[in-house]
C-alpha positions as a Markdown table, in Angstrom:
| # | Residue | x | y | z |
|---|---|---|---|---|
| 1 | Met | 65.6 | 91.2 | 33.9 |
| 2 | His | 62.7 | 93.7 | 32.2 |
| 3 | Gln | 61.5 | 96.4 | 34.4 |
| 4 | Pro | 57.3 | 97.1 | 34.7 |
| 5 | Gln | 56.0 | 98.8 | 31.9 |
| 6 | Ser | 52.6 | 99.9 | 33.8 |
| 7 | Thr | 51.7 | 100.5 | 37.6 |
| 8 | Val | 49.1 | 98.2 | 37.4 |
| 9 | Phe | 50.5 | 93.9 | 36.9 |
| 10 | Ser | 49.2 | 90.8 | 36.5 |
| 11 | Ser | 51.0 | 87.5 | 38.3 |
| 12 | Val | 51.6 | 83.9 | 39.0 |
| 13 | Leu | 51.6 | 82.8 | 42.9 |
| 14 | Ile | 53.4 | 79.8 | 44.7 |
| 15 | Gly | 53.3 | 78.1 | 47.4 |
| 16 | Ser | 52.1 | 76.3 | 49.6 |
| 17 | Glu | 51.3 | 77.8 | 53.5 |
| 18 | Ser | 48.6 | 80.8 | 54.5 |
| 19 | Leu | 51.2 | 83.0 | 53.7 |
| 20 | Leu | 50.0 | 82.8 | 50.0 |
| 21 | Val | 46.6 | 83.8 | 51.2 |
| 22 | Gly | 47.4 | 87.3 | 52.8 |
| 23 | Cys | 49.8 | 88.5 | 50.5 |
| 24 | Gly | 47.5 | 87.1 | 47.4 |
| 25 | Glu | 44.1 | 89.6 | 49.3 |
| 26 | Val | 46.5 | 92.3 | 49.3 |
| 27 | Leu | 46.6 | 91.7 | 45.7 |
| 28 | Leu | 43.4 | 91.6 | 45.3 |
| 29 | Asp | 42.4 | 94.3 | 47.6 |
| 30 | His | 45.3 | 96.9 | 45.4 |
| 31 | Gly | 43.7 | 96.0 | 42.2 |
| 32 | Phe | 46.4 | 93.7 | 41.2 |
| 33 | Pro | 45.2 | 91.1 | 39.0 |
| 34 | Ile | 46.0 | 87.3 | 40.3 |
| 35 | Ala | 46.5 | 85.1 | 36.6 |
| 36 | Met | 47.3 | 82.0 | 38.7 |
| 37 | Val | 47.4 | 80.1 | 42.7 |
| 38 | Val | 49.7 | 76.9 | 42.3 |
| 39 | Thr | 49.5 | 75.0 | 45.3 |
| 40 | Asp | 49.8 | 71.6 | 46.6 |
| 41 | Asn | 48.4 | 72.7 | 50.1 |
| 42 | Asp | 44.1 | 72.0 | 49.3 |
| 43 | Glu | 43.0 | 75.1 | 51.7 |
| 44 | Ile | 44.8 | 78.0 | 50.1 |
| 45 | Ala | 43.0 | 75.7 | 46.7 |
| 46 | Ala | 40.2 | 76.6 | 48.5 |
| 47 | Trp | 40.3 | 79.9 | 48.7 |
| 48 | Ala | 41.6 | 80.3 | 44.7 |
| 49 | Gln | 38.8 | 79.3 | 43.6 |
| 50 | Gly | 35.9 | 80.8 | 46.1 |
| 51 | Arg | 38.0 | 83.8 | 44.5 |
| 52 | Gly | 37.3 | 83.1 | 40.6 |
| 53 | Leu | 40.7 | 82.0 | 40.0 |
| 54 | Pro | 42.6 | 79.8 | 38.4 |
| 55 | Val | 44.5 | 76.7 | 39.8 |
| 56 | Ala | 47.3 | 74.4 | 39.7 |
| 57 | Asp | 48.4 | 71.2 | 41.6 |
| 58 | Leu | 52.5 | 72.0 | 42.3 |
| 59 | Asp | 53.1 | 68.2 | 40.3 |
| 60 | Thr | 51.8 | 69.7 | 37.2 |
| 61 | Asp | 53.3 | 70.0 | 33.8 |
| 62 | Leu | 53.4 | 74.2 | 34.7 |
| 63 | Pro | 55.5 | 75.5 | 31.9 |
| 64 | Glu | 52.6 | 74.2 | 29.4 |
| 65 | Lys | 49.9 | 74.9 | 31.7 |
| 66 | Leu | 51.1 | 78.8 | 31.7 |
| 67 | Ala | 52.8 | 79.0 | 28.1 |
| 68 | Glu | 48.6 | 80.9 | 26.5 |
| 69 | Met | 49.1 | 83.3 | 30.1 |
| 70 | Arg | 50.8 | 86.3 | 30.4 |
| 71 | Phe | 51.9 | 87.9 | 33.4 |
| 72 | Glu | 54.2 | 90.3 | 34.7 |
| 73 | Trp | 55.9 | 88.8 | 37.9 |
| 74 | Leu | 55.8 | 85.1 | 39.8 |
| 75 | Phe | 55.7 | 85.3 | 43.2 |
| 76 | Ser | 56.7 | 82.2 | 45.0 |
| 77 | Ile | 55.7 | 82.6 | 48.7 |
| 78 | Ala | 56.7 | 80.0 | 51.9 |
| 79 | Asn | 57.3 | 77.2 | 48.5 |
| 80 | Leu | 60.4 | 75.0 | 49.1 |
| 81 | Arg | 60.0 | 73.8 | 45.6 |
| 82 | Ile | 62.4 | 74.4 | 42.7 |
| 83 | Ile | 61.1 | 76.3 | 40.3 |
| 84 | Pro | 61.3 | 75.3 | 36.6 |
| 85 | Asp | 63.2 | 77.7 | 34.2 |
| 86 | Ala | 60.9 | 77.3 | 32.3 |
| 87 | Val | 58.3 | 78.9 | 34.4 |
| 88 | Leu | 60.6 | 81.8 | 35.7 |
| 89 | Ala | 61.0 | 82.9 | 32.3 |
| 90 | Gln | 57.2 | 83.3 | 32.1 |
| 91 | Ala | 57.4 | 85.7 | 33.9 |
| 92 | Ala | 57.9 | 89.1 | 32.0 |
| 93 | Asn | 58.8 | 91.0 | 34.4 |
| 94 | Gly | 61.1 | 88.7 | 36.4 |
| 95 | Ala | 60.2 | 85.9 | 39.6 |
| 96 | Ile | 60.5 | 86.9 | 43.5 |
| 97 | Asn | 60.6 | 84.6 | 46.5 |
| 98 | Phe | 59.9 | 85.4 | 50.2 |
| 99 | His | 62.5 | 83.6 | 52.8 |
| 100 | Asp | 62.5 | 83.5 | 56.5 |
| 101 | Gly | 65.6 | 84.5 | 57.5 |
| 102 | Pro | 67.6 | 87.9 | 56.5 |
| 103 | Leu | 69.4 | 87.2 | 53.6 |
| 104 | Pro | 72.1 | 86.6 | 52.4 |
| 105 | Ala | 72.1 | 85.1 | 56.1 |
| 106 | Tyr | 70.7 | 82.1 | 56.7 |
| 107 | Ala | 70.2 | 80.9 | 53.1 |
| 108 | Gly | 68.3 | 77.7 | 53.0 |
| 109 | Val | 65.1 | 75.7 | 54.6 |
| 110 | Asn | 64.3 | 75.7 | 58.7 |
| 111 | Ala | 66.8 | 78.9 | 58.9 |
| 112 | Pro | 64.2 | 80.4 | 62.2 |
| 113 | Val | 64.9 | 77.3 | 64.0 |
| 114 | Trp | 68.6 | 77.1 | 62.8 |
| 115 | Ala | 68.6 | 80.7 | 63.7 |
| 116 | Leu | 67.7 | 79.9 | 67.7 |
| 117 | Leu | 70.2 | 76.5 | 67.6 |
| 118 | Asn | 72.8 | 79.0 | 67.4 |
| 119 | Gly | 71.6 | 81.9 | 69.9 |
| 120 | Glu | 71.2 | 84.8 | 68.3 |
| 121 | Ala | 69.6 | 88.2 | 68.8 |
| 122 | Gln | 68.4 | 88.8 | 65.6 |
| 123 | His | 66.4 | 88.0 | 62.8 |
| 124 | Gly | 64.5 | 89.2 | 59.4 |
| 125 | Ile | 63.0 | 88.2 | 56.7 |
| 126 | Thr | 63.8 | 88.9 | 52.8 |
| 127 | Trp | 61.8 | 89.4 | 50.0 |
| 128 | His | 64.7 | 88.5 | 46.9 |
| 129 | Leu | 64.0 | 88.3 | 43.0 |
| 130 | Ile | 65.3 | 84.2 | 42.1 |
| 131 | Glu | 68.2 | 84.4 | 40.3 |
| 132 | Thr | 71.0 | 81.5 | 39.1 |
| 133 | Gly | 71.7 | 79.8 | 42.6 |
| 134 | Ile | 69.5 | 78.9 | 45.9 |
| 135 | Asp | 68.6 | 82.5 | 47.6 |
| 136 | Thr | 70.6 | 84.7 | 46.0 |
| 137 | Gly | 69.7 | 87.0 | 43.7 |
| 138 | Asp | 68.9 | 90.4 | 44.8 |
| 139 | Ile | 66.9 | 92.0 | 48.0 |
| 140 | Leu | 64.2 | 93.8 | 47.3 |
| 141 | Glu | 62.9 | 94.6 | 50.4 |
| 142 | Gln | 64.1 | 93.0 | 54.6 |
| 143 | Arg | 62.7 | 93.3 | 57.6 |
| 144 | Leu | 64.5 | 92.0 | 60.5 |
| 145 | Phe | 63.5 | 91.7 | 64.1 |
| 146 | Asp | 64.5 | 91.1 | 67.5 |
| 147 | Val | 64.6 | 87.6 | 69.4 |
| 148 | Asp | 62.7 | 87.4 | 71.9 |
| 149 | Ala | 63.8 | 85.5 | 75.5 |
| 150 | Gly | 62.2 | 82.2 | 74.9 |
| 151 | Glu | 61.3 | 82.1 | 71.8 |
| 152 | Thr | 60.5 | 79.1 | 70.4 |
| 153 | Ala | 60.4 | 77.9 | 66.1 |
| 154 | Tyr | 56.1 | 78.0 | 66.4 |
| 155 | Ser | 56.7 | 81.8 | 67.6 |
| 156 | Leu | 59.7 | 82.2 | 65.7 |
| 157 | Asn | 58.1 | 81.5 | 62.2 |
| 158 | Ser | 54.9 | 84.1 | 63.6 |
| 159 | Lys | 57.1 | 86.1 | 63.7 |
| 160 | Cys | 58.9 | 86.2 | 60.0 |
| 161 | Tyr | 54.9 | 85.7 | 58.6 |
| 162 | Ala | 53.6 | 88.7 | 60.5 |
| 163 | Ala | 57.2 | 90.6 | 59.0 |
| 164 | Gly | 56.6 | 89.2 | 55.7 |
| 165 | Leu | 52.8 | 89.7 | 55.3 |
| 166 | Asp | 53.6 | 94.0 | 56.6 |
| 167 | Ser | 56.4 | 94.5 | 54.1 |
| 168 | Phe | 54.2 | 92.5 | 51.3 |
| 169 | Ser | 52.7 | 96.1 | 50.4 |
| 170 | Gln | 55.5 | 98.2 | 50.5 |
| 171 | Leu | 57.2 | 95.0 | 48.2 |
| 172 | Ile | 54.4 | 96.3 | 45.6 |
| 173 | Glu | 54.8 | 99.8 | 46.1 |
| 174 | Gly | 58.8 | 99.0 | 45.1 |
| 175 | Ile | 57.8 | 97.0 | 42.3 |
| 176 | Gln | 55.4 | 100.6 | 41.2 |
| 177 | Ala | 58.6 | 102.8 | 41.3 |
| 178 | Gly | 61.3 | 100.6 | 39.5 |
| 179 | Leu | 62.5 | 98.7 | 43.0 |
| 180 | Pro | 64.8 | 101.5 | 43.4 |
| 181 | Ala | 65.9 | 99.6 | 46.8 |
| 182 | Arg | 66.3 | 96.8 | 44.8 |
| 183 | Arg | 70.6 | 95.9 | 45.8 |
| 184 | Ala | 72.9 | 93.2 | 45.8 |
| 185 | Gln | 73.5 | 90.7 | 48.5 |
| 186 | Asp | 76.9 | 90.5 | 50.3 |
| 187 | Ser | 78.3 | 86.7 | 49.3 |
| 188 | Thr | 80.6 | 87.1 | 52.1 |
| 189 | Gln | 77.7 | 87.0 | 54.7 |
| 190 | Arg | 75.9 | 84.5 | 53.3 |
| 191 | Ser | 75.9 | 81.3 | 55.8 |
| 192 | Tyr | 73.2 | 78.3 | 54.1 |
| 193 | Phe | 71.3 | 75.2 | 55.8 |
| 194 | Ala | 70.2 | 72.7 | 53.3 |
| 195 | Arg | 67.1 | 70.6 | 53.0 |
| 196 | Asp | 68.8 | 67.2 | 54.8 |
| 197 | Ala | 70.6 | 69.3 | 57.3 |
| 198 | Arg | 69.5 | 68.6 | 61.4 |
| 199 | Pro | 70.5 | 69.1 | 64.9 |
| 200 | Lys | 73.7 | 67.5 | 66.0 |
| 201 | Ala | 72.6 | 64.0 | 67.9 |
| 202 | Asp | 69.3 | 63.6 | 66.7 |
| 203 | Gly | 68.7 | 66.4 | 68.4 |
| 204 | Leu | 69.9 | 64.6 | 71.4 |
| 205 | Leu | 70.4 | 66.2 | 74.7 |
| 206 | Asp | 73.9 | 66.4 | 75.7 |
| 207 | Leu | 73.3 | 67.0 | 79.7 |
| 208 | Arg | 77.1 | 68.3 | 80.4 |
| 209 | Arg | 76.0 | 72.2 | 77.8 |
| 210 | Pro | 74.9 | 75.0 | 80.5 |
| 211 | Ala | 70.8 | 74.5 | 81.1 |
| 212 | Ser | 70.3 | 78.0 | 79.4 |
| 213 | Asp | 71.8 | 76.4 | 75.8 |
| 214 | Leu | 69.9 | 73.0 | 76.6 |
| 215 | Ala | 66.7 | 75.3 | 77.2 |
| 216 | Ala | 67.6 | 77.1 | 73.7 |
| 217 | Gln | 67.7 | 73.9 | 72.0 |
| 218 | Val | 64.4 | 72.8 | 72.8 |
| 219 | Asn | 62.4 | 76.3 | 71.9 |
| 220 | Ala | 64.4 | 76.3 | 69.1 |
| 221 | Leu | 63.0 | 72.5 | 67.8 |
| 222 | Asp | 59.3 | 73.1 | 69.7 |
| 223 | His | 57.2 | 74.1 | 66.6 |
| 224 | Ala | 53.6 | 73.8 | 68.7 |
| 225 | Ser | 51.6 | 71.9 | 66.9 |
| 226 | Tyr | 52.3 | 72.0 | 63.8 |
| 227 | Trp | 54.4 | 69.2 | 61.4 |
| 228 | Asn | 58.2 | 69.8 | 63.0 |
| 229 | Pro | 60.4 | 68.6 | 59.4 |
| 230 | Leu | 64.1 | 69.1 | 61.6 |
| 231 | Cys | 63.0 | 66.3 | 64.6 |
| 232 | Cys | 62.1 | 66.5 | 68.3 |
| 233 | Ala | 64.1 | 67.3 | 71.5 |
| 234 | Lys | 65.0 | 64.4 | 73.4 |
| 235 | Ile | 66.6 | 62.3 | 76.7 |
| 236 | Ala | 67.7 | 59.1 | 77.4 |
| 237 | Phe | 66.8 | 57.6 | 80.7 |
| 238 | Gly | 67.6 | 54.0 | 81.5 |
| 239 | Gly | 68.2 | 52.5 | 77.8 |
| 240 | Lys | 64.9 | 54.3 | 76.7 |
| 241 | Asn | 63.8 | 58.2 | 74.8 |
| 242 | Tyr | 62.0 | 60.8 | 75.2 |
| 243 | Leu | 60.8 | 63.4 | 73.5 |
| 244 | Val | 60.9 | 66.7 | 75.6 |
| 245 | Gly | 57.7 | 69.3 | 74.7 |
| 246 | Arg | 59.9 | 72.4 | 76.8 |
| 247 | Ala | 62.4 | 73.3 | 78.4 |
| 248 | Ser | 63.9 | 76.1 | 81.3 |
| 249 | Trp | 66.5 | 77.6 | 82.7 |
| 250 | Val | 65.5 | 76.9 | 87.0 |
| 251 | Asp | 67.8 | 78.7 | 89.8 |
| 252 | Gly | 69.5 | 76.3 | 91.3 |
| 253 | Glu | 73.4 | 74.6 | 91.4 |
| 254 | Ala | 75.3 | 72.5 | 88.8 |
| 255 | Thr | 76.1 | 69.3 | 90.2 |
| 256 | Ala | 77.2 | 66.5 | 88.5 |
| 257 | Pro | 75.4 | 67.0 | 84.6 |
| 258 | Gly | 72.4 | 64.3 | 84.4 |
| 259 | Leu | 71.9 | 64.2 | 88.1 |
| 260 | Ile | 68.0 | 64.2 | 88.5 |
| 261 | Leu | 66.8 | 66.8 | 91.5 |
| 262 | Asp | 63.0 | 66.7 | 91.7 |
| 263 | Thr | 60.2 | 65.4 | 90.1 |
| 264 | Asp | 56.9 | 65.7 | 89.6 |
| 265 | Ala | 53.4 | 64.8 | 87.7 |
| 266 | Glu | 54.6 | 66.6 | 84.8 |
| 267 | Thr | 58.1 | 67.4 | 85.1 |
| 268 | Val | 62.0 | 66.5 | 85.4 |
| 269 | Thr | 64.5 | 68.8 | 87.0 |
| 270 | Val | 68.2 | 68.0 | 86.2 |
| 271 | Ser | 71.6 | 69.5 | 87.2 |
| 272 | Thr | 73.2 | 69.9 | 83.7 |
| 273 | Gly | 77.5 | 71.2 | 83.2 |
| 274 | Asp | 76.3 | 74.7 | 83.8 |
| 275 | Gly | 73.1 | 74.9 | 85.4 |
| 276 | Val | 69.6 | 73.6 | 86.0 |
| 277 | Leu | 66.7 | 72.6 | 83.6 |
| 278 | Arg | 63.7 | 71.9 | 84.1 |
| 279 | Leu | 61.7 | 69.6 | 81.3 |
| 280 | Ala | 58.3 | 69.4 | 80.2 |
| 281 | Gly | 55.5 | 67.7 | 77.8 |
| 282 | Leu | 57.7 | 64.3 | 78.1 |
| 283 | Thr | 56.7 | 62.0 | 75.7 |
| 284 | Thr | 57.6 | 58.3 | 74.3 |
| 285 | Ser | 58.7 | 58.0 | 70.8 |
| 286 | Asp | 54.9 | 56.3 | 70.1 |
| 287 | Gly | 53.3 | 59.3 | 71.6 |
| 288 | Glu | 52.4 | 57.9 | 75.1 |
| 289 | Lys | 52.8 | 60.6 | 77.9 |
| 290 | Pro | 54.5 | 58.7 | 80.7 |
| 291 | Asp | 54.4 | 59.1 | 84.7 |
| 292 | Val | 57.3 | 61.2 | 85.2 |
| 293 | Ala | 57.0 | 60.9 | 89.3 |
| 294 | Ala | 57.3 | 57.0 | 88.9 |
| 295 | Asn | 59.6 | 56.4 | 85.6 |
| 296 | Phe | 61.7 | 58.9 | 86.8 |
| 297 | Val | 63.4 | 58.5 | 90.4 |
| 298 | Val | 65.4 | 61.7 | 92.1 |
| 299 | Gly | 68.9 | 60.4 | 92.8 |
| 300 | Gln | 69.3 | 58.6 | 89.4 |
| 301 | Arg | 71.3 | 59.5 | 86.2 |
| 302 | Leu | 69.9 | 60.5 | 83.3 |
| 303 | Asp | 71.8 | 58.2 | 80.4 |
| 304 | Leu | 74.7 | 60.7 | 79.1 |
| 305 | Phe | 76.9 | 60.2 | 75.6 |
| 306 | Val | 80.4 | 60.2 | 75.2 |
| 307 | Glu | 81.4 | 62.6 | 71.7 |
| 308 | Thr | 82.1 | 59.4 | 69.8 |
| 309 | Gln | 78.5 | 58.2 | 70.7 |
| 310 | Leu | 77.1 | 61.8 | 70.3 |
| 311 | Asp | 78.5 | 61.3 | 66.5 |
| 312 | Glu | 77.3 | 58.0 | 65.2 |
| 313 | Ile | 73.8 | 58.8 | 66.5 |
| 314 | Thr | 74.7 | 62.0 | 63.8 |
| 315 | Lys | 75.4 | 60.3 | 61.0 |
| 316 | Val | 72.6 | 57.4 | 61.4 |
| 317 | Lys | 70.2 | 60.3 | 61.2 |
| 318 | Ala | 72.0 | 61.2 | 58.2 |
| 319 | Arg | 71.2 | 58.3 | 56.6 |
| 320 | Leu | 68.3 | 58.0 | 57.8 |
| 321 | Val | 67.1 | 61.3 | 56.6 |
| 322 | Lys | 67.5 | 60.9 | 53.0 |
| 323 | Gly | 64.6 | 58.4 | 53.5 |
| 324 | Glu | 61.9 | 60.9 | 54.5 |
| 325 | Arg | 60.0 | 61.6 | 52.5 |
| 326 | Phe | 60.0 | 58.2 | 51.0 |
| 327 | Trp | 58.9 | 57.0 | 54.7 |
| 328 | Arg | 56.0 | 59.8 | 55.0 |
| 329 | Thr | 54.2 | 58.6 | 52.0 |
| 330 | Arg | 54.5 | 54.9 | 52.8 |
| 331 | Leu | 53.6 | 54.9 | 56.4 |
| 332 | Ala | 50.7 | 57.2 | 55.8 |
| 333 | Glu | 49.1 | 54.4 | 53.2 |
| 334 | Val | 50.2 | 51.6 | 55.9 |
| 335 | Asp | 47.1 | 49.1 | 56.1 |
| 336 | Pro | 48.0 | 47.2 | 58.6 |
| 337 | Leu | 47.3 | 43.1 | 58.7 |
| 338 | Glu | 44.6 | 42.0 | 61.6 |
| 339 | Leu | 44.6 | 38.4 | 61.9 |
| 340 | Pro | 41.7 | 36.7 | 63.1 |
| 341 | Phe | 40.8 | 36.6 | 66.5 |
| 342 | Ile | 43.0 | 38.6 | 68.4 |
| 343 | Ala | 41.2 | 41.9 | 66.8 |
| 344 | Asp | 39.4 | 42.8 | 70.8 |
| 345 | Ala | 41.9 | 40.7 | 72.7 |
| 346 | Thr | 43.1 | 42.2 | 75.6 |
| 347 | Pro | 47.0 | 43.8 | 75.0 |
| 348 | Ala | 49.3 | 41.1 | 76.0 |
| 349 | Lys | 53.0 | 40.5 | 75.4 |
| 350 | Ile | 54.4 | 39.3 | 72.3 |
| 351 | Leu | 55.2 | 36.4 | 71.3 |
| 352 | Ser | 58.1 | 34.8 | 69.1 |
| 353 | Arg | 58.0 | 31.5 | 67.4 |
| 354 | Ala | 60.7 | 30.7 | 65.0 |
| 355 | Leu | 60.1 | 29.3 | 61.6 |
| 356 | Ala | 61.8 | 26.0 | 60.9 |
| 357 | Met | 62.6 | 26.7 | 56.5 |
| 358 | Pro | 64.5 | 24.4 | 54.7 |
| 359 | Ala | 67.9 | 24.4 | 54.5 |
| 360 | Asp | 68.0 | 25.7 | 50.6 |
| 361 | Cys | 65.4 | 28.2 | 51.3 |
| 362 | Ser | 65.8 | 31.9 | 50.4 |
| 363 | Gln | 65.8 | 34.5 | 52.7 |
| 364 | Asp | 62.6 | 36.2 | 49.6 |
| 365 | Gln | 61.4 | 32.6 | 49.7 |
| 366 | Ser | 60.9 | 32.8 | 53.6 |
| 367 | Leu | 59.3 | 35.8 | 53.5 |
| 368 | Ala | 57.0 | 34.9 | 50.6 |
| 369 | Ala | 56.1 | 32.0 | 52.2 |
| 370 | Val | 55.5 | 34.4 | 55.8 |
| 371 | Ala | 53.5 | 37.0 | 53.8 |
| 372 | His | 51.1 | 33.4 | 52.6 |
| 373 | Val | 50.2 | 32.0 | 55.5 |
| 374 | Ala | 49.7 | 35.4 | 57.3 |
| 375 | Ala | 47.2 | 36.8 | 54.6 |
| 376 | Thr | 45.8 | 33.7 | 54.1 |
| 377 | Ser | 45.1 | 33.8 | 57.8 |
| 378 | Ala | 43.5 | 36.6 | 57.8 |
| 379 | Gly | 41.5 | 36.3 | 54.8 |
| 380 | Val | 42.8 | 38.9 | 52.7 |
| 381 | Thr | 44.1 | 40.0 | 49.4 |
| 382 | Gln | 46.8 | 42.5 | 51.2 |
| 383 | Ala | 48.0 | 44.4 | 53.6 |
| 384 | Asp | 50.5 | 45.3 | 55.5 |
| 385 | Ile | 52.9 | 43.8 | 58.3 |
| 386 | Ala | 56.1 | 44.9 | 60.2 |
| 387 | Phe | 59.8 | 43.4 | 58.4 |
| 388 | Leu | 62.7 | 44.0 | 60.5 |
| 389 | Gly | 65.9 | 43.1 | 58.1 |
| 390 | Ala | 69.8 | 43.4 | 59.0 |
| 391 | Gln | 70.0 | 47.5 | 57.6 |
| 392 | Thr | 67.9 | 48.3 | 59.9 |
| 393 | Cys | 68.9 | 46.4 | 62.5 |
| 394 | Glu | 72.7 | 47.3 | 61.9 |
| 395 | Leu | 71.1 | 51.3 | 62.3 |
| 396 | Ile | 69.0 | 50.3 | 65.4 |
| 397 | Gln | 73.0 | 49.1 | 67.2 |
| 398 | Arg | 74.3 | 52.7 | 66.1 |
| 399 | Ala | 71.9 | 54.9 | 67.0 |
| 400 | Pro | 69.8 | 53.1 | 70.3 |
| 401 | Gly | 66.4 | 54.2 | 70.4 |
| 402 | His | 66.7 | 56.5 | 67.2 |
| 403 | Val | 65.3 | 54.3 | 64.6 |
| 404 | Cys | 62.5 | 52.3 | 64.3 |
| 405 | Lys | 62.3 | 49.3 | 65.3 |
| 406 | Trp | 60.2 | 47.9 | 61.9 |
| 407 | Leu | 58.9 | 48.6 | 58.0 |
| 408 | Pro | 56.0 | 48.0 | 57.4 |
| 409 | Leu | 56.3 | 44.9 | 53.8 |
| 410 | Thr | 53.0 | 44.7 | 51.6 |
| 411 | Val | 52.3 | 41.0 | 51.7 |
| 412 | Thr | 49.4 | 38.9 | 49.6 |
| 413 | Pro | 48.7 | 35.7 | 49.5 |
| 414 | Asn | 50.4 | 34.5 | 46.0 |
| 415 | Gln | 53.6 | 36.7 | 46.1 |
| 416 | Ser | 56.4 | 35.6 | 45.2 |
| 417 | Ala | 60.0 | 35.5 | 46.5 |
| 418 | Ala | 61.1 | 37.9 | 43.2 |
| 419 | Glu | 58.1 | 40.6 | 44.2 |
| 420 | Ile | 59.5 | 40.4 | 48.1 |
| 421 | Ala | 62.9 | 41.2 | 46.3 |
| 422 | Gln | 61.4 | 44.1 | 45.1 |
| 423 | Ala | 59.8 | 45.3 | 47.5 |
| 424 | Leu | 63.0 | 45.0 | 50.2 |
| 425 | Ala | 65.3 | 46.7 | 47.4 |
| 426 | Leu | 63.3 | 49.9 | 48.7 |
| 427 | Phe | 64.5 | 48.8 | 52.1 |
| 428 | Thr | 68.3 | 49.2 | 50.8 |
| 429 | Arg | 67.7 | 51.7 | 49.9 |
| 430 | His | 65.2 | 53.6 | 52.4 |
| 431 | Pro | 66.4 | 51.3 | 54.3 |
| 432 | Gly | 64.4 | 53.2 | 58.4 |
| 433 | Tyr | 63.0 | 56.1 | 59.6 |
| 434 | Ser | 63.6 | 58.2 | 63.6 |
| 435 | Pro | 60.5 | 56.8 | 65.9 |
| 436 | Asp | 60.3 | 61.2 | 66.2 |
């Protein structure tokens, strides 16, 4: 890597979160030009345009976009995408990444969450050079800070943001001075968490564990109103899952794990393997708030699971994770089919009717017939109906409550069996998604 030839340098910024804006403002305030901002975040793009800066989308052909551009440094700030080597090579002096963990520990993604799940007393952030391998480059600037009692994913992420912004000025000074604090990472201290890694059993609380550990687990998955990229903490009662928003370890003597000790309008207090846990912010997977006092009865026990059941839920979740990005995109585009005469009807029980099909009729042909009837009845050219196939059913049976019971299937009036088969092929690759 070449050393900078002047005290003032130009840069390209790549990222998707607001930390990029904060660091961009620092650069501009210090008189450092920004050659381009690359982002898929509309708010960041609007900021850049307001500052008169060129903007490019993350999905564009960046090597071509940057080909005629001269810049010394590339900053990857809150960016989860792998930057092509061809783009890295265009930065005259090198590329630097912001990581929300204390490298070499907690490389990968979702570092604050995993630190909380592992009970760490200290966390940190790192600015490092981008080299071969994920989060492996030399450390340029690092800040460590304590993890407070009751820390949540949201609060620890906020600390990372503040530390990243606060240390950026020192990073700039280090670049101007030729990176005197640069040091290699100790690979023997490295830990890594992949994008698809998830907490055991889809975040289900194992009530045989100590209350303090369970409260920490709920906090680690508490992202407040921001997107939770992993899973929600949850309990099960009467065969139904409830998402847990908050939990606290309270005074009391443990009896039988899972025993309901007390309830009120908002909370349920239960015994654990060691101590007492108060759960709050309960919702169903559909986002409804249950009447806690009416649904949870003192003296009854929450559902408990043996290790083999927890392992099976973990395996099913790993299967679902592979299709998460596909389903997030697909579900955002769902256009539910509305049958005539029922749009204003009072909600009632779902009625099932079996359709008698010819013995030689394939599943694809049957679905094509159903699609034709449904779309024609609704008078639409295209819409989505709920479909439940054998593969999804199998996953539901293995992990009840952890797999949504329907997939959106697009139907049209004259859909062929071949077109249905093509749609179902996607369901073979991505057979389900988590209700939360």
